C-alpha positions in Angstrom: 15.9 83.8 127.4 17.6 87.0 127.8 18.9 89.2 130.6 16.2 91.5 132.0 15.8 94.3 129.5 18.2 92.7 127.0 17.4 91.9 123.4 15.9 88.6 122.5 18.4 86.2 121.0 17.5 83.2 118.9 18.5 79.8 120.4 21.9 78.4 119.2 24.6 76.0 120.3 26.6 78.5 122.3 25.6 80.2 125.6 27.2 83.3 127.2 27.7 83.4 130.9 28.4 86.5 132.9 28.6 87.5 136.6 31.2 84.8 137.3 33.8 85.3 140.1 36.7 87.1 138.7 39.1 86.0 141.4 39.0 82.3 140.4 41.9 81.0 138.3 41.0 80.5 134.6 41.9 76.8 134.6 39.9 76.1 137.7 37.0 78.0 136.3 37.0 76.1 133.0 37.2 72.8 134.9 34.2 73.7 137.1 32.2 74.9 134.2 32.8 71.7 132.3 31.8 69.5 135.3 28.6 71.6 135.6 27.6 71.9 132.0 28.7 68.5 130.8 25.8 67.0 132.7 23.4 68.6 130.2 25.2 67.4 127.0 28.4 67.2 125.0 30.5 70.3 125.7 32.6 71.2 122.6 34.5 74.2 124.0 34.7 76.6 126.9 36.2 80.1 126.5 37.0 81.9 129.6 39.5 84.8 129.6 41.0 86.9 132.3 41.6 90.0 130.1 40.2 93.4 131.2 37.2 93.1 129.1 36.5 89.5 129.4 36.7 89.0 133.2 33.7 87.3 134.8 32.5 86.0 131.5 32.5 82.8 129.5 31.2 81.1 126.4 30.2 77.4 126.3 29.5 75.6 123.1 27.4 72.4 123.0 27.0 69.9 120.2 23.2 70.5 119.8 20.7 73.2 120.6 18.6 71.0 123.0 21.5 70.5 125.3 22.2 74.2 125.2 18.6 75.1 126.1 18.5 72.5 128.9 21.7 73.8 130.4 20.5 77.4 130.1 17.3 76.6 132.0 18.8 74.3 134.5 21.7 76.6 135.6 20.2 80.0 135.2 20.9 81.8 138.5 23.1 78.9 139.8 25.5 80.1 142.5 29.1 79.3 141.7 32.1 80.6 143.7 29.7 82.9 145.6 28.1 84.6 142.6 24.8 83.9 140.8 25.5 83.0 137.0 23.5 84.9 134.4 23.2 82.9 131.1 21.8 83.7 127.7 22.3 82.4 124.2 25.4 83.9 122.6 24.7 86.5 119.9 26.8 84.7 117.3 27.9 81.2 116.5 31.2 80.1 118.3 34.3 79.4 116.1 34.2 75.8 117.4 30.7 75.3 116.0 31.6 77.0 112.7 34.6 74.8 112.3 32.4 71.6 112.8 29.7 72.7 110.3 32.2 74.0 107.8 31.2 77.8 107.8 34.3 78.9 109.6 36.3 81.7 107.8 39.5 82.8 109.4 39.9 86.5 109.7 42.3 88.2 107.4 45.9 88.3 108.7 47.4 91.8 109.4 51.0 92.8 109.6 52.0 93.5 113.2 51.7 97.3 113.8 49.9 97.9 110.6 47.2 100.5 110.8 43.7 99.8 109.2 44.0 103.1 107.5 47.4 102.6 105.9 47.3 103.6 102.3 49.8 102.2 99.7 52.3 104.9 98.7 52.1 105.9 95.1 55.5 105.8 93.3 54.2 107.8 90.4 53.8 110.9 92.3 55.6 114.0 90.9 57.1 116.5 93.1 55.8 120.1 92.6 58.3 122.8 92.0 58.4 125.6 94.6 57.0 128.9 93.5 59.5 131.7 93.4 59.1 134.3 96.2 57.9 137.6 94.8 58.0 141.1 96.2 54.2 141.5 96.1 53.8 138.7 98.6 56.2 140.3 101.1 54.4 143.6 100.7 51.1 142.0 101.6 52.7 140.4 104.6 54.0 143.6 105.9 50.6 145.3 105.5 49.1 142.7 107.7 51.4 143.6 110.6 51.0 147.4 110.4 
């Protein structure tokens, strides 16, 4: 059950939808998806975003894999808001499913504006003394420009 030419993904409780109409409001899209997919089993969560990278896509988590598979097969290619849905199993478990089965781990919190490559500043660093200018350095510099 994968898109043409896409990798095969093992069945799980979450499905990934793409090719959804981007002009439909998010709340309306979620309600419509709930009405469509709840006919196949208990829907736990629906994630549909309108951000640049997430437009036209959604994730739906079901309570069991049988419901997920039935919905995937039953609605593959179904036309909604003038576009034909493409459905496949999600690559990973949804947060909603992980919270239910106890395997959810919250991502570590970062300080706002903190860079991943920030290194702690060492307070034991010793400042080096400047080397005294010598005449031999200035002679070699003038030789370069002649």
